[in-house]
C-alpha positions in Angstrom: -17.9 -13.4 11.6 -14.8 -12.6 13.7 -15.8 -8.9 13.7 -19.3 -9.7 14.9 -17.9 -11.9 17.7 -15.7 -9.1 18.9 -18.5 -6.5 18.8 -20.9 -8.9 20.6 -18.3 -9.6 23.3 -17.4 -6.0 23.8 -21.0 -4.7 24.0 -22.1 -7.7 26.0 -19.9 -6.7 28.9 -21.8 -3.5 29.7 -25.1 -5.0 30.9 -23.1 -7.3 33.2 -21.1 -4.4 34.5 -24.2 -2.4 35.2 -25.9 -5.3 37.0 -22.8 -6.1 39.1 -22.4 -2.4 40.0 -26.0 -2.0 41.2 -26.3 -5.4 42.9 -23.4 -4.8 44.0 -21.1 -7.8 43.1 -17.6 -6.4 43.1 -15.8 -9.7 42.2 -18.0 -10.1 39.1 -17.5 -6.4 38.3 -13.7 -6.7 38.4 -13.6 -9.8 36.3 -15.9 -8.4 33.6 -14.2 -5.0 33.6 -10.8 -6.7 33.0 -12.4 -8.7 30.2 -13.9 -5.6 28.6 -10.5 -3.9 28.4 -9.0 -7.0 26.8 -11.8 -7.1 24.2 -11.5 -3.3 23.7 -7.9 -3.7 22.9 -8.7 -6.6 20.5 -11.3 -4.3 18.7 -8.7 -1.5 18.4 -6.3 -4.0 16.7 -8.9 -5.3 14.3 -9.6 -4.0 10.8 -10.4 -0.3 10.7 -14.1 -0.7 9.8 -14.8 -2.1 13.3 -14.0 1.0 15.4 -15.7 3.1 12.6 -18.8 1.0 12.7 -19.2 1.4 16.5 -18.6 5.2 16.1 -21.3 5.5 13.5 -23.9 4.1 15.9 -22.8 6.5 18.6 -20.8 3.9 20.5 -17.4 5.6 20.0 -14.3 4.8 22.0 -14.7 7.8 24.5 -18.3 6.8 25.2 -17.4 3.2 25.9 -14.7 4.2 28.4 -17.0 6.8 30.0 -19.7 4.1 30.4 -17.2 1.9 32.3 -16.2 4.8 34.5 -19.8 5.6 35.3 -20.4 2.0 36.4 -17.3 2.1 38.6 -18.8 5.2 40.2 -22.1 3.4 40.7 -20.3 0.4 42.3 -18.4 2.6 44.8 -21.5 4.6 45.5 -23.4 1.4 46.4 -20.5 0.1 48.6 -19.2 3.3 50.3 -22.0 5.7 49.8 -22.1 9.0 47.9 -21.1 10.9 51.1 -17.8 9.1 51.3 -14.8 11.4 50.7 -13.3 8.5 48.6 -16.3 8.6 46.3 -15.8 12.3 45.8 -12.1 11.8 45.2 -12.8 9.0 42.6 -15.4 11.2 40.8 -12.9 14.1 40.7 -10.1 11.9 39.5 -12.1 10.4 36.7 -13.1 13.9 35.6 -9.4 14.9 35.8 -8.4 12.0 33.6 -10.5 13.4 30.7 -9.2 16.9 31.4 -5.6 15.7 31.1 -6.5 13.7 27.9 -8.0 16.9 26.4 -4.8 18.8 27.2 -2.7 16.0 25.6 -4.9 15.9 22.5 -4.5 19.7 22.1 -0.7 19.3 22.2 -0.7 16.3 19.8 -2.9 18.2 17.4 -0.6 21.2 17.6 2.4 19.0 16.8 0.6 17.2 14.0 -0.6 20.5 12.5 2.8 22.0 12.6 4.4 19.2 10.7 1.5 19.0 8.2 1.8 22.7 7.5 5.4 22.4 6.4 5.5 23.6 2.7 8.0 20.9 1.7 9.4 17.8 3.2 12.5 16.0 2.1 14.5 12.7 2.0 18.2 12.2 1.2 18.9 15.9 1.4 20.8 17.7 4.2 18.2 19.9 5.8 19.9 19.8 9.3 19.7 23.7 9.3 15.9 23.3 9.9 16.7 21.4 13.2 13.7 19.2 12.7 13.0 17.5 16.0 12.8 13.8 16.5 9.3 12.5 16.8 8.0 11.4 20.2 6.8 7.8 20.7 3.7 6.9 18.8 1.5 6.8 21.9 2.5 10.3 22.8 1.8 11.8 19.3 -1.5 10.0 18.8 -3.9 13.0 18.4 -6.9 10.9 19.6 -5.1 10.1 22.8 -6.7 6.7 23.0 -4.0 5.1 25.1 -4.5 7.7 27.7 -8.1 6.4 28.1 -6.7 3.0 29.2 -5.3 4.7 32.3 -8.9 4.6 33.7 -8.4 0.9 34.2 -6.6 1.8 37.4 -9.7 3.3 39.1 -12.3 1.1 37.3 -10.7 -2.2 38.2 -9.7 -0.8 41.5 -13.4 -0.1 42.3 -13.9 -3.9 42.5 -11.5 -3.9 45.5 -12.9 -0.9 47.3 -13.4 2.9 47.3 -9.9 3.6 48.6 -8.0 1.6 45.8 -10.3 3.2 43.2 -9.6 6.7 44.4 -5.9 6.0 44.6 -6.0 4.5 41.1 -7.7 7.6 39.8 -5.0 9.8 41.3 -2.2 7.6 39.8 -3.9 7.7 36.4 -4.0 11.5 36.5 -0.3 11.7 37.4 0.7 9.4 34.6 -1.5 11.2 32.1 -0.1 14.6 33.2 3.4 13.3 32.8 2.6 12.1 29.3 1.1 15.5 28.3 4.0 17.4 29.8 6.5 15.2 27.9 5.0 16.4 24.7 5.6 20.0 25.3 9.3 20.1 24.4 8.5 18.4 21.0 5.8 21.0 20.3 8.2 23.9 21.2 11.0 22.6 19.1 8.7 22.1 16.1 7.2 25.6 16.2 9.9 27.2 14.0 8.9 24.8 11.2 5.8 26.9 10.7 8.0 29.6 9.2 7.1 28.8 5.5 9.6 31.2 4.0 12.5 29.9 6.0 11.7 26.2 5.3 11.4 26.8 1.6 14.7 28.8 1.6 16.7 26.1 3.5 15.4 23.3 1.3 15.8 25.3 -1.8 19.4 26.0 -1.0 20.2 22.3 -0.7 18.4 21.5 -3.9 20.3 24.2 -5.7 23.6 22.6 -4.4 22.5 19.3 -5.8 21.6 20.9 -9.2 19.0 18.3 -10.4 18.8 17.7 -14.1 16.0 15.1 -14.3 12.8 15.1 -12.3 10.6 12.0 -11.7 7.2 13.4 -10.8 4.6 11.3 -9.0 1.2 11.9 -7.4 -1.3 9.3 -6.4 -2.6 6.9 -3.7 -0.1 5.1 -1.5 -1.3 1.8 -3.0 0.0 3.1 -6.4 3.5 3.8 -5.1 4.8 0.9 -7.1 4.3 3.0 -10.2 7.1 5.3 -9.2 9.1 2.7 -7.3 9.8 0.6 -10.4 11.7 3.5 -12.0 13.9 4.5 -9.1 16.7 2.0 -9.7 16.9 3.1 -13.4 17.2 6.8 -12.5 19.9 6.0 -10.1 22.0 4.6 -12.9 21.6 7.2 -15.6 24.3 9.8 -16.4 22.3 12.8 -15.1 21.4 13.9 -11.6 17.8 12.9 -10.8 15.4 14.0 -8.1 11.9 12.7 -7.1 9.1 15.2 -6.7 6.0 14.0 -4.8 2.7 15.6 -3.9 1.2 13.5 -1.1 2.6 13.7 2.4 4.0 10.4 3.6 4.4 9.0 0.1 8.2 8.9 0.5 7.7 6.2 3.2 6.5 3.9 0.4 9.6 4.6 -1.8 12.3 3.3 0.6 15.5 1.9 -0.6 16.7 4.6 -3.0 19.5 7.1 -2.8 17.7 9.7 -4.9 16.8 13.0 -3.2 13.1 13.4 -2.7 10.9 16.4 -2.3 7.2 16.4 -1.3 5.5 19.7 -2.2 1.7 19.4 -1.6 0.8 23.0 -2.6 0.5 23.7 -6.4 1.5 27.3 -5.8 4.6 26.3 -3.9 5.6 23.8 -6.5 5.3 26.1 -9.4 7.3 28.9 -7.6 10.0 26.5 -6.3 12.9 28.0 -8.4 15.4 25.5 -7.0 14.3 23.0 -9.6 15.1 25.4 -12.5 18.4 23.5 -13.3 16.3 20.5 -14.4 15.5 20.2 -18.1 13.5 17.0 -18.2 10.5 15.8 -16.2 9.3 12.2 -16.3 5.7 11.2 -15.5 4.7 7.6 -14.7 0.9 8.0 -14.5 -1.8 10.2 -15.8 -3.3 12.1 -12.8 -4.8 15.5 -12.5 -2.0 16.9 -10.4 0.4 16.5 -13.3 -0.9 19.7 -14.7 0.9 21.7 -12.0 4.3 20.5 -13.2 3.3 20.6 -16.8 2.7 24.4 -16.5 6.5 25.0 -15.9 7.6 26.0 -19.4 11.3 25.3 -19.0 10.8 21.6 -18.5 10.5 19.1 -21.3 7.9 16.5 -20.3 8.0 12.8 -21.2 5.5 10.2 -20.2 7.0 6.9 -19.1 3.9 5.1 -17.8 4.3 2.4 -15.2 4.1 -0.6 -17.5 4.0 -1.5 -21.2 0.7 -3.3 -21.9 -2.3 -3.6 -24.1 -4.5 -1.9 -21.5 -6.1 1.3 -22.6 -3.9 3.2 -20.1 -1.0 2.5 -22.5 -2.6 4.7 -25.2 -4.6 7.1 -23.1 -5.6 10.3 -25.0 -4.3 12.3 -22.1 -0.8 11.3 -23.3 -0.8 14.0 -26.0 -0.3 16.7 -23.3 3.3 15.6 -22.9 6.1 16.7 -25.2 7.2 13.1 -25.6 5.9 9.6 -24.9 8.5 7.0 -24.1 7.6 3.4 -24.8 9.6 0.1 -24.5 9.6 -0.9 -28.1 7.8 -1.0 -31.5 4.7 -2.5 -29.9 4.2 0.7 -27.8 4.5 2.8 -30.9 2.0 0.6 -32.7 -0.6 1.0 -30.0 -0.6 4.8 -30.3 -0.7 4.5 -34.1 -3.8 2.2 -34.0 -5.5 4.2 -31.3 -5.2 7.6 -33.1 -5.5 9.6 -29.8 -3.5 12.5 -31.1 0.0 11.5 -30.1 2.3 12.3 -33.0 4.6 9.5 -34.2 7.7 11.7 -34.1 7.0 12.3 -30.4 7.2 8.6 -29.5 10.6 7.3 -28.5 11.5 3.7 -27.9 13.7 3.5 -24.8 13.5 -0.2 -23.8 12.5 -1.5 -20.4 15.6 -1.3 -18.1 13.8 -2.9 -15.1 13.8 -6.3 -16.8 17.6 -6.9 -16.7 17.4 -9.2 -13.8 14.7 -11.5 -15.2 16.1 -15.0 -15.8 15.1 -17.2 -18.8 15.7 -20.3 -16.6 13.1 -21.8 -14.2 13.7 -22.3 -10.5 14.9 -25.9 -11.2 12.6 -27.6 -8.6 11.3 -31.2 -9.0 7.8 -29.8 -9.6 6.5 -26.8 -11.6 5.6 -23.5 -10.2 2.7 -21.5 -11.5 2.4 -17.7 -10.9 -1.1 -16.4 -10.8 -0.9 -12.6 -11.0 -4.3 -11.1 -11.8 -4.7 -7.4 -12.5 -7.1 -5.1 -10.6 -10.7 -4.1 -11.7 -9.8 -0.8 -13.3 -11.2 2.7 -12.9 -14.4 1.8 -14.9 -16.0 -1.1 -16.7 -14.2 -0.3 -20.0 -10.9 -1.0 -18.2 -12.2 -4.2 -16.5 -9.7 -6.9 -17.3 -9.4 -8.8 -14.0 -10.1 -12.5 -13.9 -10.1 -12.4 -10.1 -13.9 -11.8 -9.8 -15.2 -14.1 -12.6 -12.9 -17.1 -12.4 -10.1 -16.5 -9.9 -11.1 -18.8 -7.0 -12.1 -21.6 -9.5 -8.7 -21.2 -11.3 -6.7 -21.4 -8.1 -8.8 -24.4 -7.0 -8.0 -26.2 -10.3 -4.3 -25.4 -9.8 -4.3 -26.8 -6.2 -6.1 -29.9 -7.3 -3.9 -30.5 -10.4 -2.0 -33.7 -10.8 0.9 -33.9 -11.0 1.0 -31.3 -8.3 2.2 -27.8 -8.9 3.3 -25.0 -6.6 1.1 -21.9 -6.7 2.4 -18.3 -6.2 -0.5 -15.9 -5.9 0.3 -12.2 -6.3 -2.7 -9.9 -6.8 -2.4 -6.3 -8.1 -1.7 -3.7 -5.3 -4.9 -1.9 -6.2 -7.1 -5.0 -6.0 -10.5 -4.0 -4.5 -9.9 -0.3 -5.0 -13.1 0.0 -7.0 -15.1 -3.2 -6.6 -15.4 -4.9 -3.2 -16.2 -8.3 -4.9 -12.6 -8.4 -5.9 -11.6 -8.3 -2.3 -14.1 -11.1 -1.5 -12.6 -13.2 -4.3 -9.1 -12.5 -3.1 -10.0 -13.6 0.4 -11.4 -16.9 -1.0 -8.2 -17.6 -2.8 -6.1 -16.8 0.3 -8.3 -19.1 2.3 -7.9 -21.9 -0.2 -4.1 -21.7 -0.3 -3.9 -21.4 3.5 -6.1 -24.5 3.9 -4.0 -26.4 1.4 -0.9 -25.5 3.4 -2.5 -26.5 6.7 -3.6 -29.8 5.2 -0.1 -30.6 4.1 1.4 -29.6 7.4 -0.8 -32.2 9.1 0.0 -34.9 6.6 2.9 -37.3 6.9 6.1 -35.9 5.4 6.8 -37.6 2.1 9.5 -40.2 1.9 12.2 -39.8 -0.8 12.8 -43.5 -0.6 9.3 -44.2 -1.9 9.7 -41.7 -4.7 6.8 -39.5 -3.5 6.7 -35.8 -4.5 8.4 -33.5 -2.0 6.3 -31.2 0.0 5.2 -28.1 -2.0 4.9 -24.8 -0.2 2.6 -22.3 -1.9 3.2 -18.6 -1.6 0.8 -15.6 -1.2 2.4 -12.3 -2.0 0.4 -9.2 -1.0 3.2 -6.8 -0.1 6.1 -5.3 -2.1 8.4 -8.2 -1.3 9.1 -10.5 -3.0 9.1 -8.2 -6.1 7.1 -9.3 -9.1 10.2 -10.0 -11.0 11.5 -12.2 -8.2 8.3 -14.1 -8.6 9.0 -14.4 -12.3 12.3 -16.1 -11.5 10.7 -18.4 -9.0 8.1 -19.7 -11.5 7.9 -21.9 -14.6 4.5 -20.7 -15.9 2.5 -17.5 -15.6 -1.3 -17.0 -15.6 -2.3 -13.4 -15.8 -4.8 -10.9 -17.3 -4.3 -8.1 -19.9 -1.7 -6.0 -18.1 2.0 -5.1 -18.1 2.7 -8.3 -16.2 2.2 -10.3 -19.4 4.5 -8.0 -21.4 7.2 -8.0 -18.7 7.0 -11.8 -18.3 8.0 -12.2 -22.0 11.5 -11.1 -20.9 11.7 -14.6 -19.3 10.7 -16.4 -22.5 8.8 -18.8 -20.4 5.2 -20.1 -21.2 2.3 -17.9 -20.2 -1.5 -17.9 -20.4 -3.9 -15.0 -20.5 -7.5 -15.0 -19.2 -10.1 -14.2 -21.8 -12.4 -12.3 -19.4 -14.4 -10.6 -22.3 -15.1 -14.0 -23.9 -13.8 -12.8 -27.3 -13.1 -15.2 -30.2 -9.4 -16.2 -30.2 -8.4 -14.3 -33.3 -10.2 -11.1 -32.3 -8.6 -11.4 -28.8 -5.1 -11.6 -30.2 -5.7 -8.7 -32.7 -7.0 -6.5 -29.9 -4.3 -7.5 -27.4 -1.1 -8.3 -29.4 1.0 -9.1 -26.3 -1.1 -12.3 -25.9 -0.1 -13.7 -29.4 2.5 -16.1 -27.9 0.3 -17.2 -25.0 -2.5 -19.7 -24.3 -6.0 -18.3 -23.8 -8.0 -19.4 -20.7 -11.8 -18.9 -21.0 -14.1 -18.1 -18.1 -15.0 -21.8 -18.0 -11.2 -22.5 -17.6 -11.1 -23.9 -21.1 -7.4 -24.0 -22.2 -6.1 -24.4 -18.6 -5.5 -28.2 -19.0 -3.7 -27.7 -22.3 -1.5 -25.0 -20.8 -0.5 -27.1 -17.8 -0.2 -30.5 -19.5 0.2 -29.8 -23.3 3.3 -29.4 -25.3 5.0 -26.0 -25.5 4.8 -25.0 -29.1 5.1 -21.2 -28.7 8.7 -20.8 -27.6 9.9 -19.3 -30.9 6.8 -17.0 -31.0 7.6 -15.7 -27.5 11.2 -14.8 -28.6 9.9 -12.9 -31.6 7.2 -11.1 -29.6 9.7 -10.2 -27.0 11.7 -8.2 -29.6 8.6 -6.5 -30.8 7.7 -5.4 -27.2 11.1 -4.3 -26.0 13.0 -3.5 -29.1 16.5 -4.7 -30.1 18.5 -6.6 -27.5 21.6 -4.5 -28.3 22.3 -1.9 -27.2 20.8 -2.8 -23.8 17.7 -1.1 -22.4 19.6 1.1 -19.9 21.9 2.4 -22.7 18.9 3.3 -24.8 17.1 4.9 -21.9 20.2 7.0 -21.0 20.5 8.0 -24.7 17.0 9.2 -24.7 17.8 11.4 -21.7 20.9 12.8 -23.3 19.0 13.5 -26.5 16.8 15.9 -24.6 19.8 17.7 -23.1 21.5 17.9 -26.5 18.5 19.6 -28.0 17.9 22.0 -25.1 
């Protein structure tokens, strides 16, 4: 609805501008022109589909600005006449604005192309020898040069005052635009040496050789999946071998902040396979099964081990693709059992139980609040229907409504999967419904009278929606008393807390069949699509505490030695055998 209002307001300005230019009505023209720029800016700040939608119906940003400029010319022509030298100056100035914008766009594209052609980019490595220039401000390096278009507000709004202010405004806009374009030239000139592929590879290679990496964490994927690699970075910082991160997508390093590990981004498969500076490494760890893994797997000197990005009963945890790796590392006996049952070609002797070091900070104690906190953490919809385990679409909004209406009241933490809506837009719609529910509940509470402790009323409860990387999932574990989730690694990881949990039965399986198919749910309560089991979970007695402790050992292995020690031992075993 908001998007339609913005579009209607933006497009509705143009008939009025045309009428006020032809009448002429300069005061009306000036007011509507100023309003149109404000709405234009609001449209540019809206969700990405709005500008794209206008562009698809041939109402792109350049056309919209050119239409305003044309109407300003009409207004001046009506007031001063086409023979006026100020009209000629205005027309020439408006044309020059677009010439200057074209020049800036060419420079910005040259700069962007230079940086995008770098064969390798780095982080946490000293590549000062490349003398990589600092980037100009965002408005200067924008290859669409949209902000330069806004300079035409000077002549367009000035036309409402008269021909002379309009012409002067056009001249000032050209001067400002030219200054912006000229300011970009030094950046382009300093970046030009980065197009020397051989030199860039040599400088980076020299620094990698000095570091002498021993273990590689390899990752390729969408930015929304960056969490898959991010979860392993703290562990690799603590092992006894020098680790390095190898990425394939430009800009991915920006989503892996907060680590001291050196990072390389090598987009080209040929450059990666010929990058000899990595030859000191003996072990390569993979966290997801993607097609680009094959480029690193082709390097014969590296022993490959599949870590995965979570230990769960999902099909991804026993994918047949896993047999391409030399080894498969799982958290505990449960992971080994999955591959045995699945019979996907992974040999039992190639499976190694290494624990789950990420879980060290998970507390077995609740937050200690005077009310209970429920974490609802649904998974995403999966790559296909066979991997569809999310409760978000089928029962998510009803489940959250039941939690918000529950008495005694509970606090709700809602944390959807980062890939929610990646395949099915109905997941996004369900997500938005849940967000709206929680925000409405918060708004209603803020308008209500603050409870009085003297009367014994429940303190105000503040619900939480977590859609970014912070707070981390494990921080949410520590802030909650109960978990509701789907078949995913969230359930397995939550068992480290030993707290009660419930799992949604999206497929509608009979309880025994459900537990047999998904063993990580054995110590949890099942919630049906009709929300059967939810009331028992929230209000019933906890009878599964001992079962959770037993299942925890099966999922993560022995408590001693600790998971990091076991993980480090697995790394050392590879080096001992090399």
